[in-house]
LUMMAR-271740 format. One record per residue: x, y, z of N, C-alpha, C in turn; residue in three letters. Coordinates in steps of 0.05 Angstrom, whole numbers. Atoms other than C-alpha are relative to their C-alpha. Example, Ala and Ser with C-alpha at 12.3 -4.5 7.8 and 13.67 -1.06 7.14 Angstrom:
residues 2
n.x / n.y / n.z / ca.x / ca.y / ca.z / c.x / c.y / c.z / residuo
18 / -24 / 0 / 246 / -90 / 156 / 18 / 24 / 0 / ALA
-16 / -24 / -1 / 273 / -21 / 143 / -15 / 22 / 14 / SER
This chain:
residues 224
n.x / n.y / n.z / ca.x / ca.y / ca.z / c.x / c.y / c.z / residuo
-16 / -4 / -23 / 134 / -191 / -402 / 30 / -3 / -7 / UNK
-29 / 3 / 6 / 211 / -181 / -403 / 10 / -28 / 8 / UNK
-11 / 27 / -5 / 252 / -245 / -404 / 17 / 0 / 25 / UNK
-17 / -1 / -23 / 296 / -222 / -347 / -10 / 20 / 20 / UNK
9 / -18 / -22 / 286 / -187 / -280 / 14 / 27 / -2 / UNK
-13 / -26 / 1 / 299 / -112 / -286 / 10 / 8 / 27 / UNK
-10 / -10 / -25 / 339 / -76 / -233 / -20 / 20 / 13 / UNK
19 / -17 / -14 / 292 / -45 / -182 / 15 / 24 / 12 / UNK
-11 / -24 / -12 / 308 / 27 / -163 / -9 / 3 / 29 / UNK
12 / -3 / -27 / 263 / 24 / -101 / -15 / -24 / 8 / UNK
16 / 22 / -11 / 234 / -31 / -58 / -22 / 11 / 17 / UNK
23 / -13 / -10 / 165 / -15 / -36 / -19 / -20 / 14 / UNK
-7 / -23 / -16 / 143 / -7 / 19 / 25 / -5 / 17 / UNK
-23 / 3 / -17 / 206 / 6 / 59 / -8 / 2 / 29 / UNK
10 / 0 / -28 / 177 / -14 / 126 / 16 / -21 / 16 / UNK
-12 / 20 / -17 / 207 / -50 / 185 / -18 / -23 / 3 / UNK
17 / 24 / -2 / 183 / -121 / 186 / -3 / -7 / 30 / UNK
5 / 9 / -27 / 153 / -150 / 249 / 20 / -22 / 7 / UNK
-18 / 21 / -9 / 198 / -195 / 290 / -13 / -27 / -3 / UNK
11 / 27 / 3 / 190 / -269 / 278 / -10 / -10 / 27 / UNK
11 / 12 / -24 / 151 / -311 / 327 / -28 / 9 / 4 / UNK
27 / -7 / -5 / 82 / -306 / 356 / -3 / 30 / 8 / UNK
5 / -28 / -7 / 51 / -237 / 363 / -4 / 3 / 30 / UNK
2 / -5 / -28 / 55 / -207 / 432 / -27 / 12 / 7 / UNK
25 / -11 / -8 / -8 / -191 / 470 / 3 / 29 / 6 / UNK
0 / -29 / -5 / -25 / -117 / 473 / -25 / 5 / 17 / UNK
23 / -5 / -17 / -69 / -97 / 531 / -18 / 22 / -11 / UNK
20 / -19 / 9 / -133 / -60 / 514 / -4 / 21 / 22 / UNK
5 / -21 / -20 / -141 / 7 / 548 / -22 / 18 / -10 / UNK
23 / -18 / 7 / -200 / 54 / 550 / 10 / 24 / -15 / UNK
-10 / -23 / 14 / -157 / 112 / 528 / 9 / -6 / -28 / UNK
-10 / 6 / 26 / -129 / 75 / 468 / -22 / -6 / -20 / UNK
22 / 7 / 18 / -197 / 55 / 440 / -9 / 26 / -14 / UNK
9 / -24 / 16 / -224 / 101 / 385 / -28 / -4 / -10 / UNK
26 / 1 / 12 / -290 / 117 / 352 / 3 / 7 / -30 / UNK
0 / -5 / 29 / -301 / 114 / 277 / -29 / 1 / -9 / UNK
27 / -3 / 10 / -361 / 134 / 236 / -1 / -8 / -30 / UNK
4 / 6 / 28 / -388 / 110 / 169 / -25 / 14 / -9 / UNK
23 / -16 / 8 / -437 / 151 / 127 / -26 / -15 / 3 / UNK
26 / 12 / -3 / -509 / 138 / 145 / -3 / -19 / 23 / UNK
0 / 19 / -23 / -491 / 98 / 207 / 9 / 14 / 25 / UNK
-9 / -12 / -25 / -481 / 115 / 280 / 30 / -4 / 4 / UNK
-28 / 4 / -7 / -412 / 122 / 310 / 4 / -28 / 11 / UNK
-6 / 26 / -10 / -379 / 56 / 323 / 24 / 2 / 19 / UNK
-22 / 1 / -19 / -334 / 41 / 382 / 19 / -21 / -8 / UNK
-20 / 19 / 8 / -270 / 8 / 361 / 12 / -14 / 24 / UNK
-14 / 15 / -21 / -237 / -47 / 402 / 30 / 3 / -1 / UNK
-29 / -3 / 3 / -168 / -27 / 377 / 7 / 30 / -3 / UNK
-9 / -28 / 5 / -127 / 38 / 375 / -2 / 6 / -30 / UNK
1 / -7 / 28 / -133 / 76 / 310 / 11 / 28 / -4 / UNK
-10 / -26 / 7 / -100 / 135 / 275 / -7 / 4 / -30 / UNK
4 / -6 / 28 / -107 / 170 / 208 / 27 / 5 / -14 / UNK
-27 / -4 / 11 / -33 / 164 / 192 / 2 / -7 / -30 / UNK
-2 / 8 / 28 / -45 / 130 / 125 / -6 / 23 / -19 / UNK
8 / -22 / 17 / -82 / 187 / 92 / 19 / 24 / 4 / UNK
-19 / -22 / -5 / -34 / 235 / 126 / 25 / -3 / -17 / UNK
-24 / 4 / 17 / 25 / 204 / 89 / -7 / 6 / -29 / UNK
7 / -5 / 27 / -12 / 207 / 23 / -2 / 30 / -6 / UNK
3 / -29 / 4 / -30 / 280 / 32 / 28 / 14 / 3 / UNK
-27 / -13 / -4 / 41 / 297 / 57 / 17 / -1 / -25 / UNK
-17 / 1 / 23 / 76 / 272 / -5 / -14 / 13 / -24 / UNK
13 / -16 / 21 / 22 / 303 / -50 / 9 / 29 / 2 / UNK
-7 / -28 / -4 / 36 / 371 / -19 / 30 / 4 / -4 / UNK
-29 / -3 / 3 / 111 / 359 / -18 / 8 / 0 / -30 / UNK
-6 / 0 / 28 / 112 / 342 / -92 / -8 / 26 / -14 / UNK
9 / -25 / 11 / 72 / 405 / -108 / 20 / 22 / 7 / UNK
-19 / -21 / -8 / 120 / 449 / -68 / 27 / -4 / -15 / UNK
-26 / 5 / 14 / 181 / 415 / -99 / -1 / 9 / -29 / UNK
3 / -9 / 27 / 155 / 428 / -169 / 0 / 30 / -2 / UNK
2 / -29 / 0 / 143 / 501 / -151 / 28 / 13 / 5 / UNK
-26 / -13 / -6 / 212 / 515 / -122 / 23 / -11 / -17 / UNK
-20 / 11 / 18 / 251 / 470 / -170 / -13 / -6 / -27 / UNK
14 / 5 / 25 / 218 / 479 / -238 / 15 / -18 / -19 / UNK
-16 / 18 / 17 / 276 / 440 / -270 / -8 / -29 / 3 / UNK
8 / 28 / -5 / 243 / 377 / -243 / -13 / -12 / -25 / UNK
13 / 10 / 24 / 205 / 371 / -309 / 17 / 2 / -24 / UNK
-18 / -2 / 23 / 265 / 383 / -353 / 8 / -29 / -9 / UNK
-9 / 27 / 9 / 290 / 324 / -396 / 24 / -10 / 16 / UNK
-21 / 11 / -15 / 334 / 278 / -357 / 0 / 5 / 30 / UNK
2 / -6 / -28 / 312 / 304 / -289 / -24 / -15 / 12 / UNK
22 / 14 / -13 / 269 / 265 / -240 / 2 / 2 / 30 / UNK
0 / 0 / -30 / 249 / 260 / -167 / -20 / -21 / 10 / UNK
18 / 19 / -13 / 219 / 207 / -122 / -2 / 7 / 29 / UNK
5 / -6 / -28 / 188 / 222 / -54 / -14 / -24 / 12 / UNK
11 / 24 / -13 / 171 / 166 / -5 / -5 / 5 / 30 / UNK
7 / -3 / -29 / 137 / 163 / 63 / -13 / -26 / 9 / UNK
10 / 24 / -13 / 130 / 95 / 96 / -21 / -16 / -15 / UNK
20 / 16 / 15 / 95 / 55 / 41 / -14 / 15 / -21 / UNK
12 / -16 / 21 / 71 / 113 / -2 / 22 / 15 / -15 / UNK
-20 / -15 / 15 / 112 / 144 / -58 / -13 / 13 / -24 / UNK
8 / -14 / 24 / 104 / 193 / -116 / 25 / 7 / -16 / UNK
-23 / -5 / 17 / 151 / 202 / -175 / -7 / 18 / -23 / UNK
3 / -17 / 23 / 161 / 253 / -230 / 26 / -2 / -16 / UNK
-24 / -1 / 17 / 209 / 254 / -289 / 13 / -27 / -3 / UNK
-14 / 24 / 7 / 261 / 203 / -307 / 15 / -11 / 24 / UNK
-16 / 13 / -21 / 294 / 153 / -261 / 30 / 3 / -6 / UNK
-29 / -3 / 4 / 370 / 155 / -251 / 11 / -18 / -22 / UNK
-10 / 18 / 20 / 379 / 95 / -297 / -12 / 6 / -28 / UNK
14 / -6 / 25 / 336 / 128 / -351 / -26 / -16 / -2 / UNK
25 / 14 / 3 / 265 / 110 / -368 / -17 / 2 / 25 / UNK
18 / -1 / -23 / 211 / 95 / -316 / 14 / -8 / 26 / UNK
-10 / 8 / -26 / 222 / 85 / -242 / -8 / -29 / 5 / UNK
5 / 28 / -4 / 228 / 10 / -228 / -4 / -4 / 30 / UNK
7 / 2 / -29 / 192 / -1 / -161 / -8 / -29 / 6 / UNK
6 / 28 / -7 / 192 / -70 / -130 / -20 / 0 / 23 / UNK
20 / 4 / -21 / 131 / -91 / -89 / 11 / -20 / 20 / UNK
-12 / 17 / -20 / 154 / -121 / -24 / -19 / -23 / 8 / UNK
15 / 23 / -10 / 132 / -190 / -2 / -3 / 2 / 30 / UNK
3 / -3 / -29 / 101 / -183 / 68 / 12 / -23 / 16 / UNK
-11 / 23 / -13 / 128 / -252 / 85 / 30 / -1 / 0 / UNK
-29 / -2 / 1 / 200 / -232 / 70 / 13 / -15 / -23 / UNK
-11 / 14 / 23 / 209 / -273 / 6 / 8 / 21 / -21 / UNK
-7 / -17 / 22 / 235 / -245 / -60 / -24 / 16 / -9 / UNK
22 / -17 / 9 / 194 / -187 / -87 / -16 / -14 / -22 / UNK
16 / 14 / 19 / 135 / -215 / -126 / -3 / 14 / -27 / UNK
4 / -15 / 25 / 133 / -160 / -179 / 16 / 26 / 1 / UNK
-12 / -27 / 3 / 167 / -97 / -205 / -17 / 16 / -18 / UNK
18 / -18 / 14 / 125 / -39 / -228 / 17 / 21 / -15 / UNK
-13 / -21 / 15 / 149 / 9 / -283 / -17 / 25 / 3 / UNK
15 / -24 / -6 / 125 / 76 / -257 / 10 / 23 / -17 / UNK
-7 / -23 / 17 / 126 / 130 / -310 / -2 / 26 / 15 / UNK
5 / -24 / -16 / 96 / 184 / -266 / -25 / -6 / 17 / UNK
23 / 4 / -18 / 47 / 186 / -207 / 8 / -14 / 26 / UNK
-4 / 10 / -28 / 40 / 148 / -142 / -4 / -30 / 1 / UNK
5 / 28 / -8 / 44 / 78 / -113 / -3 / 0 / 30 / UNK
5 / 1 / -29 / 15 / 65 / -44 / -8 / -29 / 7 / UNK
5 / 27 / -10 / 12 / 0 / -4 / -11 / 1 / 28 / UNK
11 / 5 / -26 / -30 / -21 / 54 / 6 / -29 / 7 / UNK
-9 / 27 / -7 / -2 / -81 / 91 / -4 / -4 / 30 / UNK
2 / 7 / -28 / -11 / -117 / 157 / 24 / -16 / 10 / UNK
-25 / 15 / -7 / 60 / -145 / 159 / 12 / 11 / 26 / UNK
-14 / -12 / -23 / 82 / -97 / 214 / -19 / 5 / 23 / UNK
18 / -9 / -22 / 24 / -69 / 254 / -22 / -21 / 6 / UNK
18 / 21 / -8 / -8 / -132 / 282 / 8 / -10 / 28 / UNK
-6 / 8 / -27 / -13 / -161 / 352 / -22 / -19 / 10 / UNK
20 / 18 / -12 / -51 / -209 / 397 / -12 / 14 / 24 / UNK
14 / -14 / -22 / -104 / -182 / 444 / 1 / -17 / 25 / UNK
0 / 15 / -25 / -111 / -202 / 516 / -19 / -23 / 0 / UNK
18 / 23 / 1 / -168 / -248 / 497 / 8 / -20 / -22 / UNK
-12 / 20 / 18 / -123 / -285 / 447 / -6 / 3 / -29 / UNK
6 / -3 / 28 / -146 / -256 / 381 / 24 / 14 / -14 / UNK
-20 / -13 / 17 / -95 / -240 / 326 / -14 / 22 / -16 / UNK
13 / -22 / 13 / -113 / -171 / 300 / 21 / 18 / -13 / UNK
-18 / -19 / 13 / -83 / -114 / 258 / -13 / 27 / -1 / UNK
7 / -28 / -2 / -89 / -40 / 247 / -20 / 10 / -21 / UNK
18 / -9 / 21 / -134 / -37 / 185 / -29 / -7 / 8 / UNK
26 / 5 / -10 / -204 / -29 / 213 / -22 / 5 / -21 / UNK
23 / -2 / 18 / -268 / -39 / 174 / -21 / 18 / 14 / UNK
20 / -17 / -14 / -316 / 20 / 191 / -27 / -12 / 1 / UNK
26 / 13 / -1 / -375 / -26 / 177 / -3 / -17 / 25 / UNK
2 / 18 / -23 / -357 / -70 / 236 / 16 / 10 / 24 / UNK
-17 / -9 / -21 / -305 / -32 / 277 / 22 / -20 / 7 / UNK
-20 / 21 / -5 / -260 / -94 / 272 / 20 / -1 / -23 / UNK
-19 / 4 / 22 / -198 / -111 / 231 / -13 / -15 / -23 / UNK
12 / 12 / 24 / -218 / -128 / 160 / 21 / -11 / -19 / UNK
-18 / 10 / 21 / -188 / -156 / 96 / 7 / -29 / 3 / UNK
-5 / 28 / -4 / -195 / -230 / 109 / 13 / -13 / -24 / UNK
-15 / 14 / 21 / -145 / -271 / 69 / 21 / 16 / -14 / UNK
-19 / -17 / 13 / -102 / -212 / 48 / 23 / 8 / 18 / UNK
-24 / -9 / -15 / -31 / -192 / 69 / 7 / 28 / -8 / UNK
-6 / -28 / 8 / -22 / -128 / 28 / -15 / 6 / -26 / UNK
13 / -10 / 25 / -54 / -86 / -27 / 16 / 24 / -9 / UNK
-14 / -22 / 12 / -17 / -38 / -73 / -17 / 12 / -22 / UNK
15 / -14 / 21 / -50 / 15 / -117 / 17 / 21 / -12 / UNK
-15 / -21 / 14 / -19 / 60 / -169 / -20 / 18 / -14 / UNK
17 / -19 / 12 / -51 / 124 / -194 / 13 / 27 / -1 / UNK
-13 / -27 / 3 / -38 / 198 / -209 / 4 / 14 / 26 / UNK
-1 / -15 / -25 / -49 / 222 / -137 / 5 / -18 / 23 / UNK
-6 / 18 / -22 / -17 / 192 / -75 / -21 / -2 / 22 / UNK
20 / 1 / -20 / -73 / 211 / -28 / -23 / -19 / -8 / UNK
21 / 18 / 9 / -125 / 175 / -70 / 9 / -28 / -3 / UNK
-11 / 27 / 1 / -79 / 116 / -83 / 0 / -12 / 28 / UNK
0 / 10 / -28 / -73 / 110 / -7 / -29 / -8 / 8 / UNK
28 / 6 / -6 / -149 / 113 / 1 / -9 / -26 / -13 / UNK
9 / 24 / 14 / -161 / 60 / -51 / 15 / -25 / 9 / UNK
-14 / 24 / -10 / -107 / 13 / -24 / -13 / -11 / 25 / UNK
13 / 9 / -25 / -143 / 11 / 43 / -29 / -9 / -6 / UNK
28 / 7 / 7 / -213 / 9 / 12 / 0 / -28 / -11 / UNK
-1 / 26 / 12 / -193 / -51 / -30 / 8 / -21 / 20 / UNK
-8 / 19 / -20 / -158 / -85 / 28 / -24 / -10 / 16 / UNK
23 / 7 / -17 / -222 / -83 / 69 / -21 / -17 / -15 / UNK
18 / 18 / 15 / -259 / -120 / 13 / 7 / -29 / 5 / UNK
-8 / 27 / -5 / -219 / -182 / 32 / 6 / -15 / -26 / UNK
-9 / 16 / 23 / -192 / -236 / -14 / -23 / -8 / -18 / UNK
23 / 10 / 15 / -261 / -258 / -36 / -12 / 21 / -19 / UNK
14 / -20 / 15 / -284 / -191 / -63 / 18 / 21 / -13 / UNK
-17 / -21 / 10 / -223 / -150 / -80 / 3 / 0 / -30 / UNK
-4 / 1 / 29 / -215 / -174 / -152 / -23 / 13 / -15 / UNK
22 / -12 / 14 / -285 / -157 / -177 / -2 / 30 / 5 / UNK
3 / -28 / -7 / -285 / -90 / -140 / 22 / 16 / -14 / UNK
-22 / -15 / 13 / -216 / -68 / -166 / -3 / 2 / -30 / UNK
3 / -1 / 29 / -231 / -88 / -237 / -23 / 18 / -8 / UNK
23 / -17 / 6 / -299 / -54 / -236 / 7 / 30 / 1 / UNK
-8 / -28 / -3 / -265 / 11 / -214 / 22 / 8 / -20 / UNK
-21 / -6 / 19 / -211 / 5 / -267 / 26 / 7 / 12 / UNK
-24 / -7 / -14 / -156 / 11 / -216 / 24 / -18 / -7 / UNK
-24 / 16 / 2 / -84 / -11 / -224 / 7 / -9 / 29 / UNK
-2 / 11 / -27 / -81 / -56 / -163 / 14 / -27 / 0 / UNK
-14 / 26 / -4 / -36 / -113 / -139 / -7 / -8 / 29 / UNK
5 / 9 / -28 / -53 / -156 / -78 / 13 / -27 / 4 / UNK
-13 / 25 / -8 / -17 / -210 / -41 / -17 / -13 / 22 / UNK
17 / 15 / -19 / -58 / -263 / -5 / 17 / -10 / 23 / UNK
-14 / 10 / -23 / -40 / -292 / 62 / 18 / -24 / -7 / UNK
-16 / 23 / 8 / -12 / -354 / 25 / 24 / 9 / -17 / UNK
-23 / -10 / 16 / 38 / -309 / -12 / -5 / 3 / -29 / UNK
6 / -2 / 28 / 5 / -312 / -80 / -7 / 29 / -8 / UNK
4 / -27 / 11 / 2 / -248 / -123 / -22 / -1 / -21 / UNK
20 / -4 / 21 / -57 / -225 / -164 / -1 / 30 / -6 / UNK
1 / -28 / 9 / -69 / -160 / -203 / -22 / 4 / -20 / UNK
20 / -7 / 20 / -119 / -124 / -246 / 13 / 3 / -27 / UNK
-12 / -5 / 27 / -111 / -115 / -322 / 15 / 27 / -1 / UNK
-14 / -25 / 0 / -92 / -42 / -310 / 27 / -2 / 14 / UNK
-26 / 4 / -13 / -37 / -64 / -262 / 19 / -17 / -18 / UNK
-17 / 17 / 17 / -12 / -117 / -311 / 14 / 18 / -21 / UNK
-12 / -18 / 20 / 0 / -61 / -362 / 24 / 15 / 11 / UNK
-22 / -15 / -12 / 47 / -26 / -313 / 21 / -18 / 13 / UNK
-18 / 18 / -13 / 83 / -88 / -289 / 23 / -8 / -19 / UNK
-24 / 6 / 17 / 154 / -98 / -316 / 10 / -28 / 4 / UNK
-10 / 26 / -6 / 168 / -164 / -283 / -17 / -13 / 22 / UNK
15 / 15 / -20 / 132 / -219 / -243 / 16 / -25 / 7 / UNK
-15 / 24 / -10 / 166 / -272 / -200 / -12 / -25 / -12 / UNK
10 / 26 / 11 / 161 / -340 / -234 / -7 / 1 / -29 / UNK
8 / -3 / 28 / 146 / -312 / -304 / 24 / 5 / -18 / UNK
-23 / -6 / 17 / 217 / -300 / -328 / 13 / -27 / -9 / UNK
């Protein structure tokens, strides 16, 4: 690991943090509830609103990067680079402005100093986090927007965020949510078995990562 903290070109994800203080109650409405399905199982009725915005962002920057490369072929020339970002998902090609890889800082959901900086040569980094989209239901439960299709309830017990890096932003988005729903107890074995470059922050603020992620990490808080 480098002896000093490198300058991060991008802090990831660039999302608005939730206001401090207790979560506000959000009334449950019949129109807001959604249905989700899991293979081989009947449709489940969710107790929370749901959208497919996550995969939408991953697909959007995948397609945008493809179009950009088609209309600006110079993007692959020496010394040229591009970074596209959409609310927690990003994809990069070519060289960063400072030369070398893109230095991308993983954001701490609790608002502390970034726990790690990733050296992204090329490809995608996507984060799934519950720092922003969480609320208290009318029956007093603290919930968030990442629903487990096996239960229809918010999943990922013990986790605050999961980041995955890979060649394709849509698949990195899928894996960040899939791993999040494993929860703190199961995410490590699952991510390592899949060979994914994954970083996860527990609810207590501690950072863990897979061996593949360690190879791409330029700096870790507390190790310099």
